[in-house]
Backbone as a ProteinNet text record, in pm:
[ID]
protein_1_A
[PRIMARY]
XXXXXXXXXXXXXXXXXXXXXXXXXXXXXXXXXXXXXXXXXXXXXXXXXXXXXXXXXXXXXXXXXXXXXXXXXXXXXXXXXXXXXXXXXXXXXXXXXXXXXXXXXXXXXXXXXXXXXXXXXXXXXXXXXXXXXXXXXXXXXXXXXXXXXXXXXXXXXXXXXXXXXXXXXXXXXXXXXXXXXXXXXXXXXXXXXXXXXXXXXXXXXXXXXXXXXXXXXXXXXXXXXXXXXXXXXXXXXXXXXXXXXXXXXXXXXXXXXXXXXXXXXXXXXXXXXXXXXXXXXXXXXXXXXXXX
[TERTIARY]
1450.3	1438.6	1456.9	1365.9	1402.5	1498.7	1535.4	1636.8	1613.6	1740.4	1673.4	1626.8	1664.5	1582.8	1509.4	1409.7	1276.5	1200.9	1256	1156.4	1175.7	1281.5	1290	1172.3	1159.1	1069.1	1072	1032.6	1036	960.1	1046.5	923.7	898.4	811.1	783.2	736.8	738.5	735.9	617.5	523	362.2	323.1	418.5	430	433.8	384.3	421.9	503.7	574.3	652.2	671.9	604.5	584	741.9	761	921.8	895.6	1029.6	1065.1	1030.8	909.5	862	795.1	758.4	720.4	598	534.2	414.7	306.9	433	289.7	285.4	224	223.1	273.7	343.9	495.5	389.5	345.9	307.9	143.5	47.3	-81.7	-104.2	-13.1	-51.8	70.8	136.7	213.8	139.8	37.5	-72.2	-186.2	-221.2	-446.2	-479.4	-616	-646.6	-842.4	-872.2	-1044.7	-1139.7	-1229.5	-1234.1	-1405.4	-1452.5	-1549.9	-1577.8	-1647.7	-1647.1	-1692.6	-1852.6	-1928.9	-1902	-1946.4	-1913.8	-1816.6	-1802	-1707.8	-1580	-1568.3	-1481.8	-1487.6	-1415.3	-1441.8	-1336.4	-1357.6	-1293.7	-1252.8	-1163	-1116.2	-1126	-1155.1	-1180.4	-1071.1	-995	-910.5	-927.3	-820.5	-858.6	-735.6	-712.5	-572.4	-544.7	-471.6	-425.4	-491.1	-504.6	-567	-450.3	-499.3	-408	-433.7	-437	-502.5	-418.1	-540.9	-557.5	-548.7	-444.7	-438.8	-477.1	-613.4	-659.3	-600.7	-550.1	-525.1	-601.9	-712.1	-780	-932.7	-987.3	-1083.8	-1208.5	-1300.8	-1457.6	-1402.1	-1311.6	-1296.6	-1389.8	-1372	-1418.1	-1422.1	-1521.5	-1451.8	-1397.1	-1281.7	-1207	-1273.7	-1336.7	-1332	-1245.6	-1189.9	-1150.4	-1149.2	-1152	-1205.9	-1156.9	-1248.1	-1196.5	-1154.6	-1019.9	-893.8	-990.7	-1075.8	-1121.8	-1039.9	-1013.4	-886.7	-966.8	-974.5	-992.2	-883.9	-893.5	-829.8	-934.6	-938	-1015.7	-859.8	-970.8	-947.3	-1083.7	-938.6	-1074.2	-1055.6	-1173.2	-1087.2	-1058.7	-981	-878	-902	-993	-1061	-890.3	-902.6	-794.1	-861.3	-840.9	-861.7	-790.8	-794.3	-692.1	-735.7	-721.3	-789.8	-714.7	-755.1	-648.5	-729.9	-765.4	-844.5	-748.2	-818.7	-747.8	-793.7	-747.3	-828	-838.7	-965.7	-992.8	-872.6	-852.8	-818	-629.6	-559.1	-466.8	-439.9	-552.6	-633	-562	-655.7	-606.3	-519.3	-402.7	-267.4	-148.7	-222.9	-143.2	-123	-30.2	15.1	-38.9	-128.1	-127.8	-231.4	-329.6	-368.5	-377	-359	-290.9	-369.1	-489.1	-541.5	-544.2	-447.7	-428.7	-341.8	-215.9	-116.5	-101.3	-251.3	-252.2	-318.4	-390.5	-502.9	-383.8	-235.7	-195.6	-64.7	-64.1	53.1	-70	-195.5	-270.6	-265	-310.4	-320.2	-192.4	-64.7	98	73.7	10.2	24.7	-50.2	-126.2	-264.3	-201.8	-100.1	-31.2	30	128.3	251.6	195.1	58.9	-25.6	-82.7	-113.7	-140.4	-17.2	70.9	243.2	237.8	207.2	242.5	142	12.7	-44.1	-32.9	5.4	45.7	141.5	267.1	423.4	419.1	282.4	215.1	209	120.7	39.3	137.8	270	346	429.9	430.2	533.1	416.4	277.9	243.7	178.1	83.3	-16	-115.4	-137.1	-309.1	-339.2	-528.6	-594.3	-710	-685.1	-779.8	-840.3	-947.1	-1054.1	-1184.6	-1291.1	-1422.6	-1488.1	-1457.4	-1477.3	-1371.4	-1203.4	-1061.1	-999.7	-1028.6	-972	-881.7	-818.4	-700	-577.4	-487.2	-332.3	-267.8	-221.8	-86.2	32.7	177.2	268.9	336.6	466.4	482.5	632.1	580.3	700.6	830.3	908.1	1071.4	1114.9	1070.3	1095.4	1153.9	1064.7	1089.3	1106.8	1198	1280.7	1413.6	1485.2	1627	1722.9	1773.2	1793.2	1930.7	1956.1	2075.8	2196.4	2220.7	2427	2372.4	2316.4	2296.3	2398.2	2460	2556.9	2654.9	2777.6	2884.3	2930.6	2880	2813.5	2824.8	2779.5	2758.1	2587.7	2611.7	2459.2	2380.9	2411.6	2327.1	2286.9	2207.9	2140.8	2237.9	2239.1	2317.6	2221.4	2365.6	2292	2301.6	2334.6	2286.3	2205.2	2124.7	2015.1	1874.7	1877.4	1774.4	1824.2	1931.8	1893.9	1850.1	1816.1	1788.9	1635.7	1581	1445.4	1354.5	1504.4	1435.7	1386.9	1485.9	1466.5	1330.5	1347.4	1213	1089.8	1066.1	949.3	903.6	1022.8	1006.2	999.4	1040.4	1012.7	870.8	798.4	688	642.1	688.6	617.4	496.6	549.3	518.9	516.4	422	389.1	520.2	604	750.3	718	581.4	495.7	484.1	490.1	415.6	512.4	666	717	768.4	797.3	860.5	956.2	1020.2	1137.1	1126.2	1119	1105.6	1258.8	1297.5	1420.3	1432	1561.3	1585.9	1680	1706.9	1835.9	2004.4	1973.2	2100.1	2136.8	1968.3	2010.9	2042.6	1995.2	2067.5	2233.5	2256.1	2411	2456	2410	2515.2	2538.1	2388.8	2438.2	2513.9	2516.1	2638.5	2747.9	2786.6	2864.5	2986.6	2862.2	2946.5	2961.4	2822	2851.5	3015.3	3049.1	3113.2	3101.3	3162.7	3125.9	3130.9	3188.5	3165.8	3078.5	3003	2891.8	2792.1	2717.8	2610.1	2467.1	2490.1	2446.5	2413.2	2575.1	2570.3	2479.1	2517.5	2447.7	2315.2	2223.6	2079.4	2045.2	2079.1	2167.1	2135.7	2263.6	2283.3	2150.4	2070.8	1958.1	1862.7	1829.4	1830.5	1822.6	1932.4	1991.1	1988.2	1936.9	1851.1	1780.1	1671.1	1554.1	1423.2	1476.3	1404.1	1374.7	1233.8	1161.5	1254.8	1329.2	1400.7	1375.8	1371.4	1381.4	1449.6	1496.9	1648.7	1673.7	1695.1	1663.6	1530.1	1502.1	1365.1	1213.8	1323.6	1174	1208.5	1017.9	1003.8	1051.4	1181.8	1218.6	1147.4	1120.3	1002.9	1108	1176.9	1205.3	1107.2	1111.3	1062.4	1136.7	1155.9	1210.7	1168.3	1004.2	942.1	922.8	1000.9	997.3	1032.9	965.6	993.7	1107.9	1148.7	1260	1206.5	1297.6	1286.2	1335.1	1308.7	1380.9	1528.5	1571.1	1714.8	1768.8	1690.6	1688.4	1739.8	1723.4	1776.1	1620.8	1683.8	1555.1	1518.8	1349.8	1330.8	1257	1359.7	1312.6	1177.2	1105	1064.6	1057.1	1005.2	1026.2	861.5	799.7	688.4	650.3	479.8	439.2	334.8	271.2	129.9	-2.2	-41.1	-116.5	-58.9	32.2	28.5	-33	-69.1	-96.8	-235.7	-317.3	-464.8	-492.4	-528.3	-555.2	-697.4	-803.5	-961.8	-963.2	-1101.1	-1018.3	-1173.9	-1263.1	-1374.7	-1430.8	-1291	-1300.2	-1161.1	-1200.4	-1058.8	-1052.3	-903.5	-905.5	-939.8	-1072.1	-1155	-1149.8	-1073.2	-1106.9	-1183.9	-1238.5	-1291.9	-1223	-1292.9	-1251.7	-1386.9	-1438.1	-1610.8	-1494	-1701.3	-1662.5	-1741.4	-1660.6	-1753.6	-1784.3	-1929.3	-1981.9	-1960.7	-1908.5	-1906.5	-1807.9	-1742.6	-1561.8	-1519.3	-1656.1	-1638.3	-1596.8	-1638.3	-1656.1	-1522.7	-1442.8	-1271.1	-1324.7	-1179	-1205.3	-1092.9	-1217.2	-1150	-1119.6	-1017.1	-896.5	-937.2	-1041.4	-1039.9	-1002.5	-941.9	-950.3	-945.2	-982	-1028	-993.4	-1012.9	-999.8	-1048.7	-1068.7	-1059.2	-1077.4	-953.2	-923	-840.5	-833.8	-771.7	-667	-583.8	-479.8	-410.4	-385.5	-375.4	-270.9	-163.6	-148.7	-194.8	-237.8	-324.3	-222.3	-104.9	-35.3	92	172.8	338.6	380.5	378.5	460.7	446.5	412.7	458.8	506.2	554.6	638.9	706.1	904.8	1034.6	1008.1	1083.8	1139.4	1293.1	1355.6	1476.7	1541.1	1603	1637.8	1754.7	1810.7	1945.2	1955	2154	2216.2	2208.7	2157.9	2189.7	2310	2417.5	2612.9	2475.1	2567.6	2548.8	2652.8	2616	2709.7	2830.3
-6296.2	-6162.7	-5988.3	-5953.2	-5802.6	-5725.6	-5637.2	-5580.2	-5537	-5488.6	-5448.3	-5258.4	-5188	-5037.4	-5043.5	-5200.8	-5150.6	-5163.8	-5180.1	-5172.8	-5011.9	-4958.8	-4784.3	-4711.7	-4634.2	-4546.3	-4378.1	-4319.6	-4198.9	-4092.1	-3975.1	-3974.9	-3789.3	-3729.6	-3648	-3508.7	-3399.8	-3298.9	-3319.3	-3236.3	-3217.4	-3107.7	-3011.2	-2885.1	-2839.4	-2688	-2638.1	-2501.8	-2477	-2344.3	-2285.8	-2145.1	-2029.9	-2007.5	-2005	-1924.8	-1793.8	-1751.3	-1607.4	-1544.3	-1432.7	-1314.2	-1244.4	-1081.9	-1017.1	-997.5	-1037.6	-1127.5	-943	-861.1	-780	-650.9	-558	-462.6	-304.1	-236.5	-117.2	-24.7	3.1	148.9	234	121.2	130	262.6	231.9	344.1	444.7	437.6	537.5	692.5	636.2	728.3	785.4	873.6	884.9	767	674.5	615.2	592.6	555.8	667.8	484.1	387	301.7	288.3	437.7	468	502.9	406.3	461.7	318.7	339	297.9	320.7	338.3	382.3	332.2	381.1	384.8	501.1	609.1	709.5	734	841.2	903.4	1030.8	1121.9	1265.6	1300	1412	1418.3	1512.4	1682.6	1766.2	1841.9	1981.1	2036	2162.8	2245.3	2395.9	2502.6	2602.3	2604.7	2725	2780.2	2915.8	2992.2	3115.5	3240.5	3353.6	3421.6	3587.6	3662	3738.3	3892.6	3988.8	4078	4170.2	4298.6	4433.7	4524.8	4663	4715.8	4824.4	4924.6	5044.5	5154.4	5262.6	5244.1	5368.6	5400.2	5458.9	5459	5443.4	5370.4	5346.3	5263.6	5175.9	5059.1	5022.3	4967.9	4859.3	4756.9	4606	4456.9	4443.8	4403.6	4340.8	4150	4112	3966.5	3873.1	3784.1	3663.8	3564.1	3498.1	3369.2	3283.6	3191.5	3037.9	2938.5	2879.7	2773.7	2678.9	2647.3	2469.2	2377.7	2255.4	2172.2	2006.7	1885.9	1769.3	1675.7	1554.9	1425	1318.9	1277.5	1109.7	972.3	939	763.2	692.3	562.5	499.6	354	251.2	134.3	4.9	-83.3	-151.2	-321.2	-422.3	-526	-675.9	-728.4	-845	-978.9	-1069.9	-1157.4	-1321.9	-1383.1	-1497.9	-1628.9	-1735.1	-1845.7	-1994.3	-2066	-2199.5	-2276.9	-2427.9	-2540.9	-2650	-2707.2	-2839.5	-2948.9	-3067.8	-3104.9	-3230.4	-3329.9	-3420.1	-3562.8	-3569.4	-3665.7	-3643.2	-3463.2	-3476.5	-3485.8	-3426	-3390.2	-3557	-3645.1	-3777	-3841.9	-3745.3	-3807.5	-3728.4	-3618.3	-3559.7	-3571.2	-3538.1	-3592.7	-3492.8	-3379.5	-3258.2	-3159.5	-3073.4	-3013.7	-2880.3	-2840.6	-2700.6	-2592.2	-2603.2	-2487.8	-2318.1	-2401.4	-2294.2	-2208.3	-2288.2	-2217.5	-2174.2	-2201	-2142.9	-1970.7	-1979.9	-1887.4	-1748.9	-1811.6	-1726.3	-1701.2	-1699.7	-1691.1	-1555.8	-1613	-1536.5	-1347.2	-1419.4	-1298.2	-1230.4	-1248.7	-1167.3	-1110.7	-1228.7	-1183	-1015.1	-1031.3	-887.8	-793	-794.2	-720.1	-602.3	-747.6	-658.9	-629.3	-633.1	-581.6	-453.3	-399.5	-316.2	-169.9	-257.1	-153.6	-147.1	-209.3	-156.1	-75.9	-49.8	59.9	178.7	190	293	357.8	278.8	282.7	336.3	326	318.4	492.1	482.1	624.3	767.9	697.1	825.5	907.8	813.3	880.6	867	856.5	791.9	938	910	1010.5	981.1	1144.2	1229.5	1231.3	1238.3	1312.2	1424.1	1554.1	1625.9	1758	1820.7	1834.6	1799.6	1831.3	1872.7	1683.1	1673.8	1506.5	1399.2	1462.4	1410.9	1362.9	1449.4	1400.3	1530.9	1565.6	1703	1564.6	1532.9	1409.3	1566.3	1485	1529.6	1456.7	1480.9	1406.6	1454.8	1376.8	1461.4	1568.4	1656.1	1773.5	1775.4	1825.8	1847.3	1827.3	1977.6	2034.4	1952.8	1823.3	1797.7	1616.1	1632.4	1538.3	1570.6	1427.8	1451.7	1347.2	1392.1	1302.2	1216.1	1128.5	995.8	1033.2	1126.6	1243.4	1342.9	1408.7	1543.6	1586.1	1515.9	1573.6	1462.3	1577.7	1447.2	1326.8	1351.8	1255.1	1074.6	1107.7	960.1	961.8	865.9	854.3	689.9	695.3	598.9	667.2	615.4	703.9	767.8	905.4	916	1039.7	1109.2	1234.8	1332.3	1380.9	1441.6	1499.8	1397.5	1358.2	1353.3	1322.5	1326.3	1457.9	1571.5	1633.5	1721	1704.9	1757.3	1760.8	1660.6	1589.4	1663.3	1669.4	1775.4	1956.9	1990.9	2126	2124.8	2024.6	2091.7	2093.9	1994.1	1977.3	2052.7	2160	2256.4	2404.4	2330.1	2527.9	2474.5	2393.4	2404.1	2403	2452.3	2404.6	2327.8	2217.9	2068.3	2034.4	1986.5	1969.7	1873.8	1881.1	1806.7	1679.2	1620.4	1489.5	1388.3	1280.9	1200.5	1199.6	1193	1190.4	1093.2	1032.1	881.3	925.9	790.4	740.5	648.4	614.9	403.8	429.2	287	282.1	95.1	50.9	-91	-110.4	-240.9	-247.7	-214.2	-204.8	-135.1	6.8	147.6	213.7	216.3	105.7	169.2	129.5	17	-5.7	84.2	181.9	298	428.2	426	468.8	429.9	290.4	247.1	239.1	230.7	266	378.1	503.9	635.5	732.2	674.7	772.3	741.6	831.5	789.5	667.8	608.9	465.1	507.5	668.2	743.1	866	841	968.6	957.4	1051.9	983.4	976.2	1028.7	980.3	858.2	785.1	663.8	558.5	570.7	522.7	538	665.9	634.6	522.1	600.7	443.9	311.5	288	175.4	61.8	177.2	55.3	21.3	58.6	77.8	-73.5	-127.6	-223.7	-334.9	-327.4	-424.9	-441.2	-359.2	-427.6	-279.9	-228	-91.6	-6.1	48.7	146.6	267.3	352.6	456.3	645	664.4	833.4	892.5	948.6	971.1	1070.1	1226.4	1318	1373	1347	1397.6	1302	1154.8	1059.3	983.6	959.6	738	654.8	585.2	475.3	343	312.1	251.4	114.7	-48.7	-57.6	-112.9	-140.1	-229.9	-274.4	-353.9	-452.1	-425.5	-356.8	-300.9	-163.9	-97.3	34.6	-31.7	110.8	93.9	150.8	157.1	180.9	252.2	335.8	434.2	374.3	460.2	366.7	377.1	399.4	394.1	285	209.2	103.9	164.6	273.9	419.8	374.1	296.2	298.1	445.7	419.5	565.2	514.7	613.4	631.4	744.4	751.9	899.5	928.2	1051	1125.9	1214.3	1162.2	1217.3	1228.8	1310.9	1355.4	1273.4	1195.8	1102.7	1128.9	1288.9	1326.2	1337	1323.2	1328.8	1220.9	1091.9	996.6	948.5	914.5	877	745.9	649.9	523.5	544.7	467.9	425.1	319.3	223.4	111.7	52.5	15.6	-56.8	-163	-287.5	-372.3	-403.2	-415.1	-484.8	-660.4	-682	-813.2	-876.3	-938.8	-1131.9	-1204.6	-1322.6	-1463	-1577.5	-1700.4	-1805.7	-1919	-1998.2	-2099.2	-2209.4	-2265.1	-2364	-2429.9	-2507.1	-2639.1	-2657.1	-2673.1	-2670.6	-2833.9	-2770.7	-2911.1	-2950.7	-2803.7	-2872	-2865.6	-2895.8	-2955	-3096.8	-3216.6	-3306.7	-3224.9	-3158.7	-3113.7	-3110.8	-3006.5	-2981.4	-2866.1	-2845.5	-2705.4	-2617.6	-2480.7	-2374.6	-2231.8	-2179.3	-2109	-1969.2	-1884.8	-1759.5	-1671.9	-1531.3	-1369.5	-1251.3	-1220.7	-1064.1	-908.7	-833.1	-648.3	-603.8	-462.2	-327.9	-244.5	-151.1	-9.6	67.4	132.7	279.6	376.3	403.2	528.6	642.7	759.6	856.1	1011.7	1026.2	1129.3	1196.3	1350.4	1425.6	1528.3	1557.1	1698.3	1713.3	1689.8	1738	1731.9	1899.9	1906.9	1885.7	1749.5	1688.1	1598.2	1569.5	1399.3	1490	1419	1448.7	1254.9	1249	1155	1124.6	1031.4	1048.2	928	944.4	830.9	768	642.9	574.4	532.5	494.6	412.7	256.4	161.1	32.5	-35.8	-26.4	-84.3	-237.8	-313.3	-443.3	-546.8	-643.8	-718.2	-781.5
-1443.2	-1317.9	-1361.8	-1263.3	-1301.4	-1245.5	-1307.9	-1239.2	-1083.9	-1024.5	-928.3	-863	-978.3	-1001.8	-1034.8	-1063.3	-1121.8	-1004.6	-885.6	-724.7	-704.3	-807.6	-718.8	-713.7	-637	-631.9	-635.4	-688.8	-702.2	-613.7	-507	-447.4	-465.5	-485.2	-513.2	-391.7	-386.7	-315.2	-300.6	-182.2	-207.9	-155	-212.7	-254.2	-364.2	-471	-535.6	-524.8	-574.4	-571.9	-715.8	-647.5	-728.2	-732	-924.2	-947.3	-910	-960.4	-917.1	-969.4	-914	-998.5	-898.7	-942.1	-875.4	-863.5	-714.3	-656.4	-642.5	-614.8	-500.6	-637.8	-570.5	-610.1	-607.6	-685.4	-594.1	-631.4	-682.9	-744.9	-704.7	-714.1	-649.8	-558.6	-446.6	-301.5	-350.4	-449	-458.6	-568.2	-616.3	-720.7	-664.7	-758	-638	-641.2	-620.3	-700.2	-676.9	-727.3	-750.7	-772	-715	-658.6	-705.2	-744.6	-780.7	-901.5	-982.6	-1212.2	-1229.2	-1288	-1411.7	-1539.5	-1627.1	-1772.1	-1884.5	-2007	-2086.6	-2063.7	-2001.4	-1972.2	-1851.3	-1799.2	-1640.8	-1656	-1631.6	-1635	-1466	-1494.3	-1322.7	-1419.8	-1336.2	-1364	-1285.4	-1307.4	-1271.7	-1287.7	-1194.9	-1220.5	-1167	-1293.8	-1313.8	-1186.1	-1257.8	-1156.4	-1137.6	-1030.2	-1062.3	-1031.5	-1048.5	-1047.8	-912.6	-947.3	-801.3	-862.7	-890.3	-955.9	-828.1	-912.9	-798	-863.6	-714.6	-816.7	-742	-846.5	-847.6	-852.5	-872.7	-837.6	-728.4	-682.4	-610.5	-698.2	-681.3	-723	-886.9	-847.5	-981.4	-1015.5	-1136.3	-1173.3	-1120	-1071.5	-1084.5	-1123.3	-1163.9	-1275.6	-1259	-1357.8	-1383	-1467.6	-1461.9	-1511.9	-1546.1	-1660.3	-1686.9	-1626.4	-1551.1	-1493.1	-1596.7	-1530.9	-1603.4	-1597.2	-1629.1	-1590.9	-1665.8	-1612.2	-1757.7	-1684	-1748	-1709.7	-1828.4	-1669.3	-1813.6	-1788.6	-1904.9	-1977.3	-1905.3	-1865.7	-1795.9	-1922.7	-1949.6	-2024.6	-1977.9	-1929.1	-1941	-1954.7	-1931.6	-1966	-1910.1	-1990.4	-1909.9	-1941.7	-1850.2	-1786.8	-1761.2	-1823.1	-1737.9	-1719	-1673.2	-1680.6	-1661.7	-1765.6	-1699.5	-1779.6	-1653.5	-1651.2	-1581.8	-1720.8	-1655	-1620.5	-1504.6	-1440.1	-1514	-1588.7	-1689	-1551.4	-1541.9	-1461.9	-1488.3	-1619.9	-1600.4	-1547.6	-1572.7	-1503.4	-1354.8	-1349.3	-1140.7	-1061.3	-1177.4	-1093.9	-1070.6	-1152.9	-1186.9	-1125	-1044	-971	-796.5	-789.3	-660.9	-529.5	-511.9	-494.5	-583.4	-581.1	-618.5	-652.2	-844.1	-864.8	-780.6	-756.7	-820	-715	-554.7	-518.1	-567.5	-586.3	-633.7	-800.3	-882.7	-1012.8	-968.8	-873.3	-811.9	-775.1	-683.3	-646.3	-783.4	-881.7	-963.7	-1086.2	-1101.7	-1141.1	-1036.4	-910.2	-871.3	-798.6	-867.4	-922	-1052.8	-1183	-1274.1	-1307.8	-1193	-1204.8	-1147	-1042	-949.1	-1045.3	-1096.6	-1206.1	-1305.5	-1375.1	-1446.9	-1458.7	-1298.4	-1240.8	-1254.7	-1197.5	-1231.1	-1370.2	-1431.4	-1591.9	-1596.7	-1605	-1638.7	-1569.8	-1496.1	-1382.3	-1455.8	-1475	-1539.8	-1651	-1779.9	-1864.2	-1948.3	-1846	-1763.9	-1772.3	-1701.8	-1643.8	-1765	-1875.2	-1944.9	-2101.4	-2093.9	-2201.4	-2258.7	-2326.6	-2373.5	-2304.8	-2217.2	-2181.8	-2264.2	-2245.8	-2299	-2220.3	-2275.9	-2174.2	-2315.7	-2286.7	-2282.2	-2317.2	-2358.6	-2274.8	-2286.5	-2457.9	-2411.4	-2431.6	-2383.1	-2377.3	-2493.4	-2633.8	-2753.2	-2778.3	-2679.1	-2709.1	-2667.5	-2715.5	-2639.1	-2562.9	-2541.4	-2406.9	-2432.6	-2526.4	-2457.6	-2378.3	-2264.9	-2188.9	-2249	-2177.8	-2211.5	-2170.4	-2315.2	-2293.7	-2139.7	-2101.5	-2024.7	-1868.8	-1856.4	-1730.5	-1803.2	-1884.8	-1872.9	-1878.4	-1858.5	-1814.3	-1932.4	-1983.2	-2089.6	-2011.5	-2058.5	-2027.4	-2020.9	-2117	-2085.7	-2083.3	-1974.5	-1917.2	-1880.2	-1763.4	-1677.8	-1705.5	-1673.6	-1711.1	-1590.4	-1458.6	-1330.7	-1394.9	-1575.2	-1552.9	-1650	-1689.3	-1846.7	-1763.7	-1633.6	-1580.4	-1440.4	-1327.5	-1227.1	-1169.2	-1148.6	-1072	-958.2	-874.1	-763.7	-848.8	-960.7	-1039.3	-1067.2	-1128	-1166.2	-1079.3	-1003.4	-867	-803	-806.1	-783.3	-829.8	-958.1	-1154.8	-1165.2	-1077.5	-1055.3	-974.7	-866.6	-726.1	-775.7	-816.2	-868.2	-955	-996.6	-1177.9	-1041.9	-968.7	-850.5	-823.6	-772.9	-635.1	-703.5	-871.7	-966.2	-980.1	-967	-977.4	-927.1	-787.2	-627.7	-622.9	-654.1	-639.3	-465.5	-413.1	-301.7	-224.6	-108.2	-62.7	-15.2	-7	61.4	-63.4	-14.2	-75.1	-244	-232.5	-354.9	-344.9	-496.5	-511.3	-656.6	-632.5	-751.9	-738.4	-887.1	-958.1	-1006	-987.2	-1026.2	-1071.3	-1149	-1125.2	-1062.5	-1066.6	-993.5	-1039.1	-1168.9	-1236.2	-1158.8	-1160.4	-1084.3	-967.6	-865.6	-777.5	-764.1	-845	-866.2	-892.8	-1013.6	-1030.2	-917.3	-879.8	-733.3	-604.2	-623.9	-527.9	-551.8	-710.5	-763.9	-725.3	-783.4	-748.4	-637.1	-579.3	-457.6	-274.9	-262.7	-123.8	-46	-1.1	70.4	210.4	295	420.3	352.1	299.3	306.3	336.3	430.7	487.3	330.5	241.8	114.9	69.6	102.1	64	212.5	318.4	435.8	389.7	320.9	323.9	220.2	68.6	-0.1	-17.9	116.1	183.9	193.4	213.6	322	210.3	85.6	11.8	-7.6	-20.6	-50.6	88.9	144.9	278.9	211.8	162.2	105.7	202	263.1	306.2	219.9	236	161.4	262.5	175.5	253.4	133.9	242.6	216.8	141.3	43.7	40.2	-95.2	-96	-167.6	-179.1	-116.1	-121.5	-113.6	-145.3	-276.7	-155.5	-166.3	-126.5	-264.7	-269.9	-355.4	-385	-523.7	-549	-628.3	-613.6	-670.4	-769	-918.1	-1015.8	-1154.6	-1216.4	-1349.6	-1411.3	-1393	-1516.7	-1564.7	-1601.9	-1596	-1792.6	-1813.8	-1971.2	-2088	-2177.5	-2226.9	-2333.6	-2376.2	-2516.4	-2637.3	-2742.6	-2827.4	-2863.8	-2831.5	-2751.3	-2667.9	-2574.7	-2516.8	-2348.1	-2357	-2218.9	-2101.6	-2051.6	-1896.9	-1826.1	-1888.8	-1823.2	-1640.3	-1597.8	-1429.8	-1396.7	-1310.7	-1246.2	-1139	-1135.9	-1045.9	-1029.1	-916.3	-922.4	-769.7	-768.8	-640.7	-679.5	-569.2	-578.2	-659.2	-668.8	-764.3	-908.3	-977.5	-1091.1	-1204.4	-1104.8	-1097.6	-1094.6	-1171.4	-1132.8	-1145.1	-1110	-1152.5	-1090.9	-1187.3	-1153.8	-1204.6	-1084.1	-1074.4	-1102.2	-1227	-1268.4	-1170.2	-1211.8	-1093.5	-1052	-948.1	-885.3	-904.8	-800.6	-851.2	-842.4	-892.2	-876.2	-903.6	-818.9	-848.6	-829.1	-879.3	-860.7	-887.2	-854.2	-901.5	-923.5	-1058	-1064.7	-1199.4	-1174.6	-1237.9	-1322.9	-1460.2	-1625.4	-1638	-1629.6	-1711.4	-1843.3	-1917.8	-2068	-2078.7	-2005.8	-1964	-1893	-1885	-1855.3	-1682.7	-1625.9	-1473	-1485.1	-1563.6	-1506.9	-1414.6	-1363.2	-1324.6	-1343.6	-1348.9	-1373.7	-1302.9	-1344.1	-1229.6	-1294.6	-1239	-1368.5	-1239	-1323	-1265.9	-1361.1	-1291.2	-1354.1	-1284.9	-1364.7	-1365.2	-1490.2	-1413.5	-1528.9	-1465.7	-1505.7	-1450.8	-1561.6	-1558.4	-1584.2	-1556.9	-1624.1	-1569.2	-1689.2	-1621.4	-1682.2	-1571.4	-1652.9	-1599.3	-1600	-1453.4	-1427.7	-1456	-1441.9	-1429.6	-1455.1	-1581.1	-1583.7	-1554.3	-1450	-1364.7	-1234	-1232.2	-1123	-1115.6	-1228.3	-1273.3	-1339.2	-1359	-1397.8	-1458.2	-1578.6	-1686.9	-1612	-1648.1	-1621.3	-1693.4	-1768.9	-1907.3	-1845.2	-1836	-1828.9	-1875.2	-1892.1	-1951.1	-1806.2	-1927.5	-1817.8	-1907	-1767	-1852	-1821.4	-1920.7	-1961.5	-1824.4	-1804.4	-1679.6	-1785.3
[MASK]
++++++++++++++++++++++++++++++++++++++++++++++++++++++++++++++++++++++++++++++++++++++++++++++++++++++++++++++++++++++++++++++++++++++++++++++++++++++++++++++++++++++++++++++++++++++++++++++++++++++++++++++++++++++++++++++++++++++++++++++++++++++++++++++++++++++++++++++++++++++++++++++++++++

C-alpha cells in the first residue's frame, strides 16, 4: 500500500511574475531625439558664436567674418534578443510564457537605450567633416569626487557647482536634468537639514515623485557608469547636450519556426546610436558610494 503522501498534489500559480528590474526607459525623453535616419552614419551640423564688430570710421569697409560650422557624428548600433519556446516544454507548462518573455525583452531594450545615452554623455564624441576627430570630455566640466569639504558623495555644493558651470556657459535654464543613484540620494538626505526647505524638496524624491531641485529635474538610474577608481559618474545636463538617433525603434514579433519543429520564437530588435552634442551643456560629477 502506498504512503498517503503519494496522492499529494502540487499546485502552481497561473501567472509568471517578472523579477525585480528596471522596466522603463529613464533618459530618452531627457535628450534630443531623432527618428528620421537611414544610412551608415548621421551628422548633426552646428554653428558656433558670432561677434559684433564696431564701426569707428565713416565709409568703412564691411567687415567679413569666417563662419564657424561644426558637426557631430552618430553611428548605429544594432541589438537583438531571441528566445525559443520548445514545443515539448510548452506541453509541460501550465501557462504560455511567450507574453512574459516579450515583456522581459522590452524591459531589457529600455535599459539598453539608457545605457547608450549614458555612455554618450561622458564618452568620446566625433566631429569634423567626416567624423574623424575625437572629442573627449573636458576637464573644466568635471567635478571630482573630493572637490569640496562637504563630502565625497553627492552634496549640495556639487549640485550648485554644476549649476554654476551651466549658467556660466549660458546654457538654457529650461529642461535641465540630474542623474543619480540611490546612494547619491542617501548622501543628500543625510547631509541636509531636516527642517530646511531643501530637505522638504529632496524628500519628495524619496516618495517617488520627479521633482525639480537646484534647477534640475532629477532622474534615478542604477546603471550610471563608474570611473577607474569606482567613483560613480553622475551628470547634470541640458536636453540638447546629447543626441539620440533611432534608426529602428524597439520592434518585437512572435513566430513559429518550422526549422525548429515549430517552436515559437520570441524576437525583438532595435537600432540606434547616441552622441554628446556639446560639452558646454553637460557636467560630470564623480561621487564616492559608501558600502553598507
